OpenMM code with the backbone's topology and positions (N, CA, C; nanometers):
from openmm import Vec3, app, unit

residues = "MET GLU GLN ILE ILE ALA GLU LEU VAL VAL TYR GLY LEU LEU TRP LEU LEU VAL ILE GLY ILE PHE ALA PHE THR ALA SER THR LEU ILE ARG THR TYR TRP THR SER ARG LYS GLN THR GLN LEU LEU LEU HIS GLN LEU GLU VAL LYS LYS HIS LEU VAL PRO TYR GLN LEU GLN ALA ALA GLU ARG LEU VAL LEU LEU VAL GLU ARG ILE ARG PRO GLU GLY LEU VAL ASN ARG MET ALA VAL GLY GLU SER THR ALA ALA GLY LEU GLN LEU ALA MET LEU ALA GLN ILE ARG MET GLU MET GLU HIS ASN LEU ALA GLN GLN VAL TYR VAL GLN ALA HIS ALA TRP GLN ALA VAL VAL ALA ALA ARG ASP GLU VAL LEU GLY ILE ILE HIS GLN ALA ALA ALA ILE THR PRO PRO ASN GLU PRO ALA ILE HIS PHE SER ARG ASN LEU PHE GLN ALA LEU GLN GLN GLN PRO LEU ALA ALA CYS ASP GLN ALA ILE GLN SER LEU ARG ASN GLU ILE GLN GLN LEU GLN HIS ALA".split()
positions = [
    Vec3(2.7882, -4.2139, -6.4794),
    Vec3(2.8373, -4.0922, -6.4238),
    Vec3(2.7202, -4.0063, -6.3730),
    Vec3(2.6161, -4.0034, -6.4501),
    Vec3(2.4988, -3.9271, -6.4087),
    Vec3(2.4391, -3.9839, -6.2809),
    Vec3(2.4498, -4.1127, -6.2691),
    Vec3(2.3974, -4.1770, -6.1491),
    Vec3(2.4802, -4.1355, -6.0272),
    Vec3(2.6096, -4.1219, -6.0416),
    Vec3(2.6971, -4.0819, -5.9314),
    Vec3(2.6665, -3.9377, -5.8931),
    Vec3(2.6483, -3.8544, -5.9919),
    Vec3(2.6155, -3.7136, -5.9657),
    Vec3(2.4804, -3.7046, -5.8963),
    Vec3(2.3850, -3.7820, -5.9407),
    Vec3(2.2525, -3.7821, -5.8784),
    Vec3(2.2620, -3.8295, -5.7345),
    Vec3(2.3454, -3.9332, -5.7108),
    Vec3(2.3631, -3.9825, -5.5745),
    Vec3(2.4312, -3.8765, -5.4869),
    Vec3(2.5324, -3.8087, -5.5417),
    Vec3(2.6013, -3.7021, -5.4679),
    Vec3(2.5043, -3.5879, -5.4331),
    Vec3(2.4189, -3.5524, -5.5256),
    Vec3(2.3201, -3.4468, -5.5014),
    Vec3(2.2234, -3.4908, -5.3920),
    Vec3(2.1772, -3.6162, -5.3984),
    Vec3(2.0842, -3.6670, -5.2971),
    Vec3(2.1521, -3.6695, -5.1617),
    Vec3(2.2771, -3.7222, -5.1562),
    Vec3(2.3498, -3.7258, -5.0290),
    Vec3(2.3787, -3.5846, -4.9782),
    Vec3(2.4119, -3.4962, -5.0696),
    Vec3(2.4374, -3.3561, -5.0319),
    Vec3(2.3126, -3.2916, -4.9732),
    Vec3(2.2000, -3.3176, -5.0384),
    Vec3(2.0736, -3.2629, -4.9865),
    Vec3(2.0392, -3.3231, -4.8506),
    Vec3(2.0653, -3.4549, -4.8357),
    Vec3(2.0398, -3.5187, -4.7069),
    Vec3(2.1289, -3.4589, -4.5983),
    Vec3(2.2573, -3.4352, -4.6328),
    Vec3(2.3485, -3.3743, -4.5359),
    Vec3(2.3031, -3.2326, -4.5020),
    Vec3(2.2588, -3.1582, -4.6011),
    Vec3(2.2073, -3.0230, -4.5751),
    Vec3(2.0844, -3.0283, -4.4850),
    Vec3(1.9999, -3.1262, -4.5090),
    Vec3(1.8809, -3.1431, -4.4257),
    Vec3(1.9207, -3.1765, -4.2822),
    Vec3(2.0168, -3.2692, -4.2660),
    Vec3(2.0629, -3.3075, -4.1318),
    Vec3(2.1272, -3.1862, -4.0626),
    Vec3(2.2116, -3.1143, -4.1332),
    Vec3(2.2774, -2.9961, -4.0754),
    Vec3(2.1732, -2.8898, -4.0405),
    Vec3(2.0754, -2.8722, -4.1261),
    Vec3(1.9679, -2.7753, -4.0993),
    Vec3(1.8892, -2.8127, -3.9747),
    Vec3(1.8551, -2.9408, -3.9625),
    Vec3(1.7813, -2.9881, -3.8443),
    Vec3(1.8668, -2.9693, -3.7190),
    Vec3(1.9962, -3.0032, -3.7310),
    Vec3(2.0869, -2.9864, -3.6175),
    Vec3(2.0977, -2.8383, -3.5781),
    Vec3(2.1127, -2.7496, -3.6741),
    Vec3(2.1254, -2.6063, -3.6463),
    Vec3(1.9967, -2.5528, -3.5828),
    Vec3(1.8830, -2.5947, -3.6376),
    Vec3(1.7548, -2.5504, -3.5822),
    Vec3(1.7394, -2.5985, -3.4376),
    Vec3(1.7706, -2.7255, -3.4136),
    Vec3(1.7596, -2.7821, -3.2789),
    Vec3(1.8554, -2.7119, -3.1834),
    Vec3(1.9788, -2.6892, -3.2277),
    Vec3(2.0781, -2.6231, -3.1422),
    Vec3(2.0344, -2.4798, -3.1103),
    Vec3(1.9868, -2.4071, -3.2091),
    Vec3(1.9452, -2.2678, -3.1832),
    Vec3(1.8231, -2.2636, -3.0913),
    Vec3(1.7314, -2.3585, -3.1067),
    Vec3(1.6148, -2.3651, -3.0188),
    Vec3(1.6571, -2.3956, -2.8755),
    Vec3(1.7484, -2.4892, -2.8594),
    Vec3(1.7974, -2.5227, -2.7260),
    Vec3(1.8701, -2.4046, -2.6624),
    Vec3(1.9525, -2.3376, -2.7396),
    Vec3(2.0261, -2.2210, -2.6874),
    Vec3(1.9286, -2.1096, -2.6496),
    Vec3(1.8315, -2.0831, -2.7347),
    Vec3(1.7316, -1.9799, -2.7069),
    Vec3(1.6523, -2.0148, -2.5804),
    Vec3(1.6132, -2.1397, -2.5669),
    Vec3(1.5398, -2.1850, -2.4486),
    Vec3(1.6247, -2.1706, -2.3236),
    Vec3(1.7529, -2.2069, -2.3343),
    Vec3(1.8442, -2.1936, -2.2204),
    Vec3(1.8544, -2.0482, -2.1763),
    Vec3(1.8751, -1.9553, -2.2695),
    Vec3(1.8912, -1.8137, -2.2326),
    Vec3(1.7612, -1.7529, -2.1802),
    Vec3(1.6496, -1.7938, -2.2361),
    Vec3(1.5204, -1.7465, -2.1858),
    Vec3(1.4991, -1.7958, -2.0433),
    Vec3(1.5285, -1.9214, -2.0208),
    Vec3(1.5143, -1.9782, -1.8866),
    Vec3(1.6088, -1.9089, -1.7894),
    Vec3(1.7292, -1.8828, -1.8335),
    Vec3(1.8280, -1.8157, -1.7469),
    Vec3(1.7822, -1.6745, -1.7115),
    Vec3(1.7299, -1.6016, -1.8111),
    Vec3(1.6790, -1.4664, -1.7848),
    Vec3(1.5628, -1.4701, -1.6862),
    Vec3(1.4723, -1.5659, -1.7032),
    Vec3(1.3585, -1.5776, -1.6120),
    Vec3(1.4052, -1.6108, -1.4713),
    Vec3(1.5033, -1.6980, -1.4609),
    Vec3(1.5577, -1.7328, -1.3291),
    Vec3(1.6219, -1.6120, -1.2637),
    Vec3(1.6991, -1.5363, -1.3397),
    Vec3(1.7623, -1.4157, -1.2856),
    Vec3(1.6570, -1.3133, -1.2442),
    Vec3(1.5524, -1.2995, -1.3245),
    Vec3(1.4455, -1.2057, -1.2908),
    Vec3(1.3759, -1.2480, -1.1619),
    Vec3(1.3462, -1.3764, -1.1484),
    Vec3(1.2827, -1.4261, -1.0258),
    Vec3(1.3725, -1.4058, -0.9047),
    Vec3(1.5012, -1.4326, -0.9195),
    Vec3(1.5947, -1.4112, -0.8092),
    Vec3(1.6015, -1.2636, -0.7711),
    Vec3(1.6008, -1.1788, -0.8715),
    Vec3(1.6014, -1.0347, -0.8445),
    Vec3(1.4729, -0.9922, -0.7724),
    Vec3(1.3589, -1.0432, -0.8182),
    Vec3(1.2319, -1.0101, -0.7542),
    Vec3(1.2292, -1.0589, -0.6090),
    Vec3(1.2819, -1.1772, -0.5842),
    Vec3(1.2883, -1.2282, -0.4474),
    Vec3(1.3790, -1.1411, -0.3605),
    Vec3(1.4886, -1.0964, -0.4165),
    Vec3(1.5817, -1.0108, -0.3421),
    Vec3(1.5159, -0.8769, -0.3087),
    Vec3(1.4472, -0.8193, -0.4067),
    Vec3(1.3771, -0.6925, -0.3839),
    Vec3(1.2693, -0.7116, -0.2792),
    Vec3(1.1941, -0.8195, -0.2915),
    Vec3(1.0850, -0.8474, -0.1977),
    Vec3(1.1391, -0.8664, -0.0560),
    Vec3(1.2523, -0.9349, -0.0461),
    Vec3(1.3126, -0.9600, 0.0849),
    Vec3(1.3465, -0.8280, 0.1552),
    Vec3(1.3890, -0.7293, 0.0775),
    Vec3(1.4249, -0.6006, 0.1358),
    Vec3(1.3047, -0.5073, 0.1501),
    Vec3(1.2040, -0.5248, 0.0661),
    Vec3(1.0892, -0.4346, 0.0657),
    Vec3(0.9832, -0.4716, 0.1689),
    Vec3(0.9629, -0.5987, 0.1939),
    Vec3(0.8561, -0.6430, 0.2846),
    Vec3(0.8679, -0.5821, 0.4243),
    Vec3(0.9870, -0.5740, 0.4839),
    Vec3(0.9940, -0.5101, 0.6161),
    Vec3(0.9463, -0.3642, 0.6143),
    Vec3(0.9777, -0.2929, 0.5072),
    Vec3(0.9316, -0.1540, 0.4965),
    Vec3(0.7794, -0.1482, 0.4801),
    Vec3(0.7253, -0.2418, 0.4037),
    Vec3(0.5809, -0.2451, 0.3846),
    Vec3(0.5091, -0.2774, 0.5158),
    Vec3(0.5634, -0.3710, 0.5910),
    Vec3(0.5040, -0.4048, 0.7208),
    Vec3(0.5117, -0.2852, 0.8161),
    Vec3(0.6266, -0.2205, 0.8193),
    Vec3(0.6430, -0.1046, 0.9064),
    Vec3(0.5473, 0.0077, 0.8658),
    Vec3(0.5304, 0.0288, 0.7371),
    Vec3(0.4392, 0.1332, 0.6895),
    Vec3(0.2958, 0.1023, 0.7313),
    Vec3(0.2536, -0.0219, 0.7147),
    Vec3(0.1177, -0.0590, 0.7542),
    Vec3(0.0987, -0.0412, 0.9044),
    Vec3(0.1981, -0.0799, 0.9825),
    Vec3(0.1895, -0.0624, 1.1277),
    Vec3(0.1799, 0.0859, 1.1645),
    Vec3(0.2609, 0.1676, 1.0997),
    Vec3(0.2589, 0.3113, 1.1300),
    Vec3(0.1260, 0.3740, 1.0906),
    Vec3(0.0673, 0.3261, 0.9810),
    Vec3(-0.0611, 0.3818, 0.9392),
    Vec3(-0.1734, 0.3383, 1.0324),
    Vec3(-0.1652, 0.2173, 1.0868),
    Vec3(-0.2636, 0.1758, 1.1878),
    Vec3(-0.2512, 0.2678, 1.3091),
    Vec3(-0.1288, 0.2926, 1.3501),
    Vec3(-0.1052, 0.3831, 1.4628),
    Vec3(-0.1572, 0.5239, 1.4321),
    Vec3(-0.1376, 0.5694, 1.3096),
    Vec3(-0.1887, 0.7001, 1.2683),
    Vec3(-0.3403, 0.7059, 1.2839),
    Vec3(-0.4088, 0.6045, 1.2329),
    Vec3(-0.5557, 0.6035, 1.2411),
    Vec3(-0.5992, 0.6036, 1.3876),
    Vec3(-0.5316, 0.5270, 1.4696),
    Vec3(-0.5668, 0.5249, 1.6120),
    Vec3(-0.5401, 0.6606, 1.6782),
    Vec3(-0.4318, 0.7258, 1.6382),
    Vec3(-0.3955, 0.8544, 1.7001),
    Vec3(-0.4883, 0.9681, 1.6584),
    Vec3(-0.5514, 0.9577, 1.5422),
    Vec3(-0.6397, 1.0667, 1.4994),
    Vec3(-0.7845, 1.0452, 1.5406),
    Vec3(-0.8134, 0.9355, 1.6044),
    Vec3(-0.9496, 0.9160, 1.6555),
    Vec3(-0.9792, 1.0267, 1.7570),
    Vec3(-1.0974, 1.0857, 1.7508),
    Vec3(-1.1291, 1.1978, 1.8402),
    Vec3(-1.1141, 1.1649, 1.9895),
    Vec3(-1.1486, 1.0414, 2.0280),
    Vec3(-1.1372, 1.0063, 2.1700),
    Vec3(-0.9928, 1.0216, 2.2179),
    Vec3(-0.9009, 0.9730, 2.1385),
    Vec3(-0.7601, 0.9835, 2.1750),
    Vec3(-0.7084, 1.1253, 2.1684),
    Vec3(-0.7540, 1.1988, 2.0672),
    Vec3(-0.7109, 1.3386, 2.0542),
    Vec3(-0.7539, 1.4206, 2.1754),
    Vec3(-0.8785, 1.4047, 2.2161),
    Vec3(-0.9295, 1.4809, 2.3306),
    Vec3(-0.8510, 1.4444, 2.4558),
    Vec3(-0.8219, 1.3171, 2.4734),
    Vec3(-0.7468, 1.2741, 2.5913),
    Vec3(-0.6046, 1.3297, 2.5929),
    Vec3(-0.5451, 1.3511, 2.4747),
    Vec3(-0.4082, 1.4025, 2.4687),
    Vec3(-0.4016, 1.5550, 2.4730),
    Vec3(-0.5121, 1.6208, 2.4501),
    Vec3(-0.5145, 1.7671, 2.4480),
    Vec3(-0.5444, 1.8223, 2.5877),
    Vec3(-0.5013, 1.9454, 2.6077),
    Vec3(-0.5305, 2.0147, 2.7340),
    Vec3(-0.6699, 2.0753, 2.7232),
    Vec3(-0.7683, 2.0063, 2.7770),
    Vec3(-0.9075, 2.0493, 2.7659),
    Vec3(-0.9420, 2.1534, 2.8731),
    Vec3(-0.8760, 2.1477, 2.9855),
    Vec3(-0.9103, 2.2273, 3.1031),
    Vec3(-0.9435, 2.3731, 3.0793),
    Vec3(-0.8485, 2.4538, 3.0374),
    Vec3(-0.8705, 2.5981, 3.0276),
    Vec3(-0.8889, 2.6454, 2.8844),
    Vec3(-0.8914, 2.5556, 2.7908),
    Vec3(-0.9025, 2.5912, 2.6504),
    Vec3(-1.0473, 2.6233, 2.6136),
    Vec3(-1.0624, 2.6962, 2.5035),
    Vec3(-1.1962, 2.7222, 2.4503),
    Vec3(-1.2297, 2.6149, 2.3471),
    Vec3(-1.3554, 2.6130, 2.3062),
    Vec3(-1.3993, 2.5163, 2.2055),
    Vec3(-1.3214, 2.5365, 2.0755),
    Vec3(-1.3056, 2.6631, 2.0346),
    Vec3(-1.2317, 2.6921, 1.9111),
    Vec3(-1.0853, 2.6524, 1.9261),
    Vec3(-1.0283, 2.6766, 2.0440),
    Vec3(-0.8888, 2.6405, 2.0675),
    Vec3(-0.8673, 2.4904, 2.0596),
    Vec3(-0.9586, 2.4134, 2.1190),
    Vec3(-0.9470, 2.2675, 2.1148),
    Vec3(-0.9665, 2.2169, 1.9721),
    Vec3(-1.0632, 2.2748, 1.9032),
    Vec3(-1.0856, 2.2335, 1.7647),
    Vec3(-0.9603, 2.2588, 1.6810),
    Vec3(-0.9028, 2.3768, 1.6909),
    Vec3(-0.7829, 2.4094, 1.6139),
    Vec3(-0.6657, 2.3192, 1.6526),
    Vec3(-0.6528, 2.2910, 1.7805),
    Vec3(-0.5442, 2.2029, 1.8254),
    Vec3(-0.5631, 2.0623, 1.7696),
    Vec3(-0.6861, 2.0135, 1.7679),
    Vec3(-0.7130, 1.8799, 1.7139),
    Vec3(-0.6845, 1.8762, 1.5635),
    Vec3(-0.7283, 1.9791, 1.4919),
    Vec3(-0.7041, 1.9844, 1.3472),
    Vec3(-0.5545, 1.9905, 1.3175),
    Vec3(-0.4819, 2.0690, 1.3977),
    Vec3(-0.3364, 2.0783, 1.3791),
    Vec3(-0.2693, 1.9440, 1.4078),
    Vec3(-0.3156, 1.8757, 1.5100),
    Vec3(-0.2587, 1.7451, 1.5446),
    Vec3(-0.2831, 1.6439, 1.4328),
    Vec3(-0.4026, 1.6448, 1.3760),
    Vec3(-0.4342, 1.5530, 1.2653),
    Vec3(-0.3465, 1.5856, 1.1450),
    Vec3(-0.3332, 1.7146, 1.1132),
    Vec3(-0.2503, 1.7558, 1.0008),
    Vec3(-0.1054, 1.7105, 1.0223),
    Vec3(-0.0548, 1.7302, 1.1437),
    Vec3(0.0824, 1.6919, 1.1751),
    Vec3(0.1009, 1.5397, 1.1624),
    Vec3(0.0058, 1.4638, 1.2141),
    Vec3(0.0145, 1.3179, 1.2046),
    Vec3(0.0150, 1.2720, 1.0583),
    Vec3(-0.0714, 1.3310, 0.9774),
    Vec3(-0.0772, 1.2940, 0.8357),
    Vec3(0.0520, 1.3314, 0.7642),
    Vec3(0.1022, 1.4519, 0.7892),
    Vec3(0.2263, 1.4949, 0.7247),
    Vec3(0.3429, 1.4060, 0.7659),
    Vec3(0.3441, 1.3668, 0.8906),
    Vec3(0.4531, 1.2833, 0.9414),
    Vec3(0.4524, 1.1445, 0.8768),
    Vec3(0.3362, 1.0966, 0.8378),
    Vec3(0.3237, 0.9618, 0.7825),
    Vec3(0.2915, 0.9598, 0.6334),
    Vec3(0.3019, 1.0722, 0.5680),
    Vec3(0.2647, 1.0840, 0.4271),
    Vec3(0.3444, 0.9890, 0.3371),
    Vec3(0.4700, 0.9717, 0.3657),
    Vec3(0.5546, 0.8871, 0.2806),
    Vec3(0.5178, 0.7394, 0.2898),
    Vec3(0.4430, 0.7005, 0.3906),
    Vec3(0.4083, 0.5589, 0.4074),
    Vec3(0.3194, 0.5089, 0.2947),
    Vec3(0.2515, 0.6014, 0.2249),
    Vec3(0.1630, 0.5593, 0.1166),
    Vec3(0.2395, 0.4899, 0.0041),
    Vec3(0.3688, 0.5124, -0.0049),
    Vec3(0.4499, 0.4493, -0.1086),
    Vec3(0.4577, 0.2983, -0.0882),
    Vec3(0.4486, 0.2547, 0.0365),
    Vec3(0.4702, 0.1143, 0.0696),
    Vec3(0.3427, 0.0326, 0.0834),
    Vec3(0.2268, 0.0967, 0.0792),
    Vec3(0.1017, 0.0219, 0.0913),
    Vec3(0.0234, 0.0332, -0.0393),
    Vec3(-0.0704, -0.0567, -0.0559),
    Vec3(-0.1525, -0.0533, -0.1767),
    Vec3(-0.2406, 0.0714, -0.1759),
    Vec3(-0.2789, 0.1151, -0.2943),
    Vec3(-0.3547, 0.2392, -0.3085),
    Vec3(-0.4851, 0.2355, -0.2287),
    Vec3(-0.5544, 0.1225, -0.2280),
    Vec3(-0.6824, 0.1162, -0.1559),
    Vec3(-0.6622, 0.1315, -0.0058),
    Vec3(-0.5490, 0.0835, 0.0462),
    Vec3(-0.5220, 0.0975, 0.1899),
    Vec3(-0.4964, 0.2445, 0.2242),
    Vec3(-0.4199, 0.3120, 0.1399),
    Vec3(-0.3947, 0.4543, 0.1645),
    Vec3(-0.5244, 0.5342, 0.1524),
    Vec3(-0.6067, 0.5018, 0.0548),
    Vec3(-0.7346, 0.5706, 0.0379),
    Vec3(-0.8233, 0.5493, 0.1598),
    Vec3(-0.8161, 0.4332, 0.2200),
    Vec3(-0.8933, 0.4056, 0.3418),
    Vec3(-0.8435, 0.4936, 0.4566),
    Vec3(-0.7130, 0.5143, 0.4655),
    Vec3(-0.6570, 0.6024, 0.5694),
    Vec3(-0.7032, 0.7457, 0.5463),
    Vec3(-0.7003, 0.7911, 0.4225),
    Vec3(-0.7454, 0.9272, 0.3905),
    Vec3(-0.8945, 0.9418, 0.4207),
    Vec3(-0.9722, 0.8398, 0.3905),
    Vec3(-1.1161, 0.8427, 0.4209),
    Vec3(-1.1387, 0.8510, 0.5716),
    Vec3(-1.0563, 0.7798, 0.6485),
    Vec3(-1.0673, 0.7848, 0.7950),
    Vec3(-1.0367, 0.9262, 0.8442),
    Vec3(-0.9306, 0.9858, 0.7906),
    Vec3(-0.8976, 1.1236, 0.8285),
    Vec3(-1.0129, 1.2183, 0.7949),
    Vec3(-1.0675, 1.2042, 0.6761),
    Vec3(-1.1776, 1.2915, 0.6341),
    Vec3(-1.3002, 1.2735, 0.7232),
    Vec3(-1.3260, 1.1494, 0.7622),
    Vec3(-1.4390, 1.1228, 0.8509),
    Vec3(-1.4179, 1.1897, 0.9865),
    Vec3(-1.2970, 1.1797, 1.0401),
    Vec3(-1.2668, 1.2424, 1.1693),
    Vec3(-1.2792, 1.3940, 1.1579),
    Vec3(-1.2274, 1.4505, 1.0504),
    Vec3(-1.2399, 1.5956, 1.0304),
    Vec3(-1.3867, 1.6369, 1.0231),
    Vec3(-1.4675, 1.5555, 0.9563),
    Vec3(-1.6104, 1.5851, 0.9464),
    Vec3(-1.6783, 1.5862, 1.0820),
    Vec3(-1.6458, 1.4899, 1.1667),
    Vec3(-1.7044, 1.4830, 1.3021),
    Vec3(-1.6601, 1.6045, 1.3846),
    Vec3(-1.5335, 1.6413, 1.3726),
    Vec3(-1.4837, 1.7577, 1.4470),
    Vec3(-1.5555, 1.8844, 1.4011),
    Vec3(-1.5707, 1.9010, 1.2710),
    Vec3(-1.6408, 2.0188, 1.2193),
    Vec3(-1.7890, 2.0168, 1.2583),
    Vec3(-1.8475, 1.8996, 1.2622),
    Vec3(-1.9875, 1.8863, 1.3034),
    Vec3(-2.0040, 1.9306, 1.4487),
    Vec3(-1.9133, 1.8867, 1.5350),
    Vec3(-1.9207, 1.9269, 1.6764),
    Vec3(-1.8921, 2.0756, 1.6915),
    Vec3(-1.8014, 2.1280, 1.6109),
    Vec3(-1.7682, 2.2710, 1.6186),
    Vec3(-1.8852, 2.3572, 1.5713),
    Vec3(-1.9628, 2.3050, 1.4776),
    Vec3(-2.0757, 2.3819, 1.4248),
    Vec3(-2.1841, 2.4033, 1.5296),
    Vec3(-2.1947, 2.3135, 1.6268),
    Vec3(-2.2996, 2.3279, 1.7285),
    Vec3(-2.2460, 2.3806, 1.8619),
    Vec3(-2.1153, 2.4093, 1.8655),
    Vec3(-2.0552, 2.4611, 1.9886),
    Vec3(-2.0054, 2.6028, 1.9632),
    Vec3(-2.0531, 2.7010, 2.0400),
    Vec3(-2.0011, 2.8372, 2.0231),
    Vec3(-1.8499, 2.8399, 2.0485),
    Vec3(-1.7731, 2.9155, 1.9692),
    Vec3(-1.6270, 2.9147, 1.9781),
    Vec3(-1.5706, 2.9534, 2.1140),
    Vec3(-1.6386, 3.0412, 2.1885),
    Vec3(-1.5854, 3.0877, 2.3167),
    Vec3(-1.6260, 3.0002, 2.4343),
    Vec3(-1.7046, 2.8969, 2.4091),
    Vec3(-1.7436, 2.8036, 2.5151),
    Vec3(-1.6195, 2.7301, 2.5651),
    Vec3(-1.6252, 2.6770, 2.6861),
    Vec3(-1.5131, 2.5948, 2.7335),
    Vec3(-1.4953, 2.4705, 2.6454),
    Vec3(-1.3731, 2.4250, 2.6368),
    Vec3(-1.3404, 2.3094, 2.5524),
    Vec3(-1.4174, 2.1847, 2.5947),
    Vec3(-1.4536, 2.1771, 2.7210),
    Vec3(-1.5275, 2.0605, 2.7695),
    Vec3(-1.6631, 2.0487, 2.7004),
    Vec3(-1.7240, 2.1617, 2.6657),
    Vec3(-1.8522, 2.1606, 2.5933),
    Vec3(-1.8309, 2.1063, 2.4511),
    Vec3(-1.7222, 2.1514, 2.3902),
    Vec3(-1.6898, 2.1008, 2.2555),
    Vec3(-1.6658, 1.9503, 2.2602),
    Vec3(-1.5894, 1.9044, 2.3594),
    Vec3(-1.5616, 1.7605, 2.3673),
    Vec3(-1.6889, 1.6811, 2.3949),
    Vec3(-1.7800, 1.7365, 2.4767),
    Vec3(-1.9066, 1.6680, 2.5019),
    Vec3(-1.9868, 1.6569, 2.3718),
    Vec3(-1.9946, 1.7655, 2.2945),
    Vec3(-2.0659, 1.7626, 2.1665),
    Vec3(-1.9981, 1.6670, 2.0677),
    Vec3(-1.8678, 1.6610, 2.0762),
    Vec3(-1.7928, 1.5700, 1.9893),
    Vec3(-1.8270, 1.4248, 2.0226),
    Vec3(-1.8301, 1.3921, 2.1501),
    Vec3(-1.8617, 1.2545, 2.1900),
    Vec3(-2.0077, 1.2194, 2.1589),
    Vec3(-2.0971, 1.3177, 2.1692),
    Vec3(-2.2367, 1.2921, 2.1311),
    Vec3(-2.2465, 1.2652, 1.9811),
    Vec3(-2.1715, 1.3408, 1.9024),
    Vec3(-2.1710, 1.3179, 1.7569),
    Vec3(-2.1144, 1.1794, 1.7253),
    Vec3(-2.0144, 1.1380, 1.8009),
    Vec3(-1.9562, 1.0047, 1.7800),
    Vec3(-2.0552, 0.8934, 1.8147),
    Vec3(-2.1384, 0.9171, 1.9149),
    Vec3(-2.2384, 0.8163, 1.9501),
    Vec3(-2.3435, 0.8038, 1.8411),
    Vec3(-2.3760, 0.9147, 1.7782),
    Vec3(-2.4762, 0.9126, 1.6718),
    Vec3(-2.4190, 0.8589, 1.5406),
    Vec3(-2.2902, 0.8843, 1.5197),
    Vec3(-2.2263, 0.8452, 1.3938),
    Vec3(-2.0892, 0.7845, 1.4245),
    Vec3(-2.0831, 0.6544, 1.4486),
    Vec3(-1.9543, 0.5902, 1.4793),
    Vec3(-1.8554, 0.6050, 1.3624),
    Vec3(-1.7304, 0.5959, 1.3931),
    Vec3(-1.6246, 0.6146, 1.2933),
    Vec3(-1.6011, 0.4863, 1.2129),
    Vec3(-1.6879, 0.4599, 1.1195),
    Vec3(-1.6777, 0.3374, 1.0382),
    Vec3(-1.5554, 0.3412, 0.9481),
    Vec3(-1.5200, 0.4579, 0.8953),
    Vec3(-1.4050, 0.4667, 0.8043),
    Vec3(-1.2744, 0.4351, 0.8772),
    Vec3(-1.2654, 0.4726, 1.0036),
    Vec3(-1.1453, 0.4388, 1.0821),
    Vec3(-1.1331, 0.2878, 1.0966),
    Vec3(-1.2441, 0.2237, 1.1282),
    Vec3(-1.2426, 0.0786, 1.1428),
    Vec3(-1.2111, 0.0101, 1.0093),
    Vec3(-1.2661, 0.0644, 0.9006),
    Vec3(-1.2398, 0.0077, 0.7685),
    Vec3(-1.0927, 0.0262, 0.7297),
    Vec3(-1.0356, 0.1409, 0.7639),
    Vec3(-0.8944, 0.1653, 0.7324),
    Vec3(-0.8062, 0.0663, 0.8068),
    Vec3(-0.8351, 0.0456, 0.9336),
    Vec3(-0.7552, -0.0491, 1.0120),
    Vec3(-0.7711, -0.1904, 0.9570),
    Vec3(-0.8913, -0.2274, 0.9193),
    Vec3(-0.9133, -0.3611, 0.8620),
    Vec3(-0.8391, -0.3748, 0.7292),
    Vec3(-0.8416, -0.2716, 0.6484),
    Vec3(-0.7697, -0.2746, 0.5210),
    Vec3(-0.6198, -0.2913, 0.5426),
    Vec3(-0.5672, -0.2220, 0.6421),
    Vec3(-0.4242, -0.2338, 0.6733),
    Vec3(-0.3917, -0.3713, 0.7315),
    Vec3(-0.4815, -0.4264, 0.8111),
    Vec3(-0.4612, -0.5631, 0.8625),
    Vec3(-0.4568, -0.6639, 0.7473),
    Vec3(-0.5481, -0.6467, 0.6524),
    Vec3(-0.5490, -0.7351, 0.5352),
    Vec3(-0.4184, -0.7234, 0.4579),
    Vec3(-0.3699, -0.6020, 0.4472),
    Vec3(-0.2426, -0.5795, 0.3773),
    Vec3(-0.1282, -0.6531, 0.4484),
    Vec3(-0.1264, -0.6445, 0.5790),
    Vec3(-0.0220, -0.7122, 0.6568),
    Vec3(-0.0332, -0.8634, 0.6391),
    Vec3(-0.1540, -0.9161, 0.6411),
    Vec3(-0.1718, -1.0600, 0.6220),
    Vec3(-0.1254, -1.1039, 0.4839),
    Vec3(-0.1547, -1.0233, 0.3815),
    Vec3(-0.1090, -1.0561, 0.2472),
    Vec3(0.0433, -1.0586, 0.2399),
    Vec3(0.1064, -0.9640, 0.3075),
    Vec3(0.2533, -0.9596, 0.3071),
    Vec3(0.3114, -1.0805, 0.3788),
    Vec3(0.2459, -1.1236, 0.4837),
    Vec3(0.2971, -1.2380, 0.5591),
    Vec3(0.2822, -1.3685, 0.4821),
    Vec3(0.1813, -1.3771, 0.3969),
    Vec3(0.1575, -1.5010, 0.3215),
    Vec3(0.2218, -1.4990, 0.1839),
    Vec3(0.2757, -1.3858, 0.1463),
    Vec3(0.3366, -1.3770, 0.0117),
    Vec3(0.4761, -1.4335, 0.0084),
] * unit.nanometer
topology = app.Topology()
chain = topology.addChain("A")
for resn in residues:
    res = topology.addResidue(resn, chain)
    for name in ("N", "CA", "C"):
        topology.addAtom(name, app.Element.getBySymbol(name[0]), res)
């Protein structure tokens, strides 16, 4: 009788071991399945977000390139009425135009990487510096043509490297978006 009880205990323990192994294996498989499913859903969600976000990012980079080109002093002078204006008037008009361009495109920084936006801000600051440099050597009541001449001379001495760097940074951003 003791032998039967011992055999029942051994078989019972073996069955418990088999059931334990089965339960452990089943729970591991279920956990792996749900983890994999969550990762798949997350990847699908990220792809969906990316599909909708990339066009906005491309448009933002394009608009910021246009912004940098529009705030270059050569373009500003060409778009301003230089004829009858004074040096101070042209300077103020250029500063107002730069401010307006920046305000109009301020929201684009949300869609580009921080370094690209910082490059755009650096380009703006560089242009403002050149304008102030030309204004410092031009009497305010002089004709605007004198201010523009001093501005172009300052540009020849100090090319706008930050503008070129900003555009290159934005080009790199666009290339990254196209290859992502």
